[in-house]
Structure formats: structure tokens, C-alpha cells
N, C-alpha and C positions, 0 to 999 in steps of 0.2 A: 389321875384320870388317863385312861389309855387313849391311844390315837383313834382306835375304832369307836369308842364311846363319844369322843369329840366330834368325829365325823357324823355319827347319828344325831347329836345335839345340833350340829350345823344344818344338817337336812331339816330338822324340825324348824329351825329358825327361818330357814329359806321358805319353807311351807307356810309358815305364819305370815311372813312378809308377802308372799304371793296371795294368800287369802285376803290380807288387808288391801292389796292392789285391786283384786277383783271386786271388793266391796266398797271401794273408794267412792264411787258416785251412786252407791245404793243406800238410801237412807230409811227405808221402811221395809217391814216384813213383806208387805204386799209387792213392792218392787222386786224383792228377792224372789218371791214365789213366781213371779211373771217372767223369769228369766231362766230357762232350763240350762242354758250354757253356764251361767254363773252357778247354779245349783251343782251341776256335774263337776265343775272346776273346784268348787269349795269342798264337796264330799271327796273328791280325789286327794286333795292336799290333806284333809283331815285324816283319811286313811293312811297317808304316808306318815303323818305325825305319830299316829298310833303304832304303826309297824316299827318306825325308827325308835320309839320309846320302849317298845317291847323287846326289841334286840339290845338296846343299851342297857336295859334292866336285867337282861340275862347275863351280860358281861359284868355289870356292876349292880347288884341287888340293893345296895345301899344309896343308890342315886336318889336324891331328895327332889321330888316333883310332886307337888300337891295334885290330888285327883288322878294319880298315876293309873290306877286300876280302872277308873271310869273312862280315861283317854284310850287306853288299850281296848276296852269293851266297846267304845263307840266304833273303833276301827272294825271290830268283829261284826257289829250290826251293819255298818256301810257295806262291808264286803259279802257278808253271808245272809244277812237278814234284812236285806234292803227294803222289804215290805214294811218294816217296823220304823223306817226313817220318818221323823217328823220335822217338817221344814221349819216350823216355829221353834223347835228345840234347837235345831242346828244354828238358826239365826241367833238365838240367845246365847249360845255357846260362843259363837264368833264375836259377838258384841261384848259379852260379860267375862268369859273365861279366857279367851285367847290372849288378852292383854296381860293377864296374871301369868299365864304359861310363858309368854314372851319374856317377861321380866325375869322369871326363874331360869330360863334357858340362857339368857344373856348373862346372867350373874354366874352361871356354871362355866360358860365357854372361857373366859380369860384364865380360869384356874388351871386349864389344860396346858397353858404355856409354861406353867411353873414346875411341871413334872419332868 
């Protein structure tokens, strides 16, 4: 794994950790929807994750991340088609899919030190 790909993966992990911190005291969709500050922060970090994954995938097309295309597409929606954002969908992504992505990214990061 190249140093560039490693950096993008590290950026993704940092954004996942940041989202987890933002949602630490938010236990329901209703609480999430009532905080524009948290919504903005989470969406920003999700867009960083999508951009970092897109750039890493350009360098290493064989990078194995489940839902890679969907993650990159979500970034496009957040940045360009913001009117299509669904708070409930974002909430479910954060609660159900981000832990999977975090596990995958953490598994890939140590391998960079072996190159």
C-alpha cells in the first residue's frame, strides 16, 4: 500500500472517529434531527470519507472496502445533491454501516507498515 493510500485511509478513520464522537450522546433519530450542528458535522465527515475513498481507489483500484461505490456516491449526494439527503438514512448509515467501514479500514491500515 502506498503512503498516499495510507493517508487517505487514516483520514477516513479520523472522520469515522469524529462522527462517533459527535453522536456519542445522541441516542435517537429524533435527537439527531433536532441538532443542525450535529447534522452538518456528520455530513461533512461523511463527505470527507467519500472523497478520501474515491482518491484512494483511484490510486489502488483493488482496495477492498465493502460498499465502496455507495460510500463514494453518498459523498456526491451530500456535496452536489444536498436536497436528496435523508436524515433517517444518514442516521442508519452512521449506526449500522460505519462500524463495518471502521473495522475494514483498521484492518487495512497496519498492512501499510509492511510495505
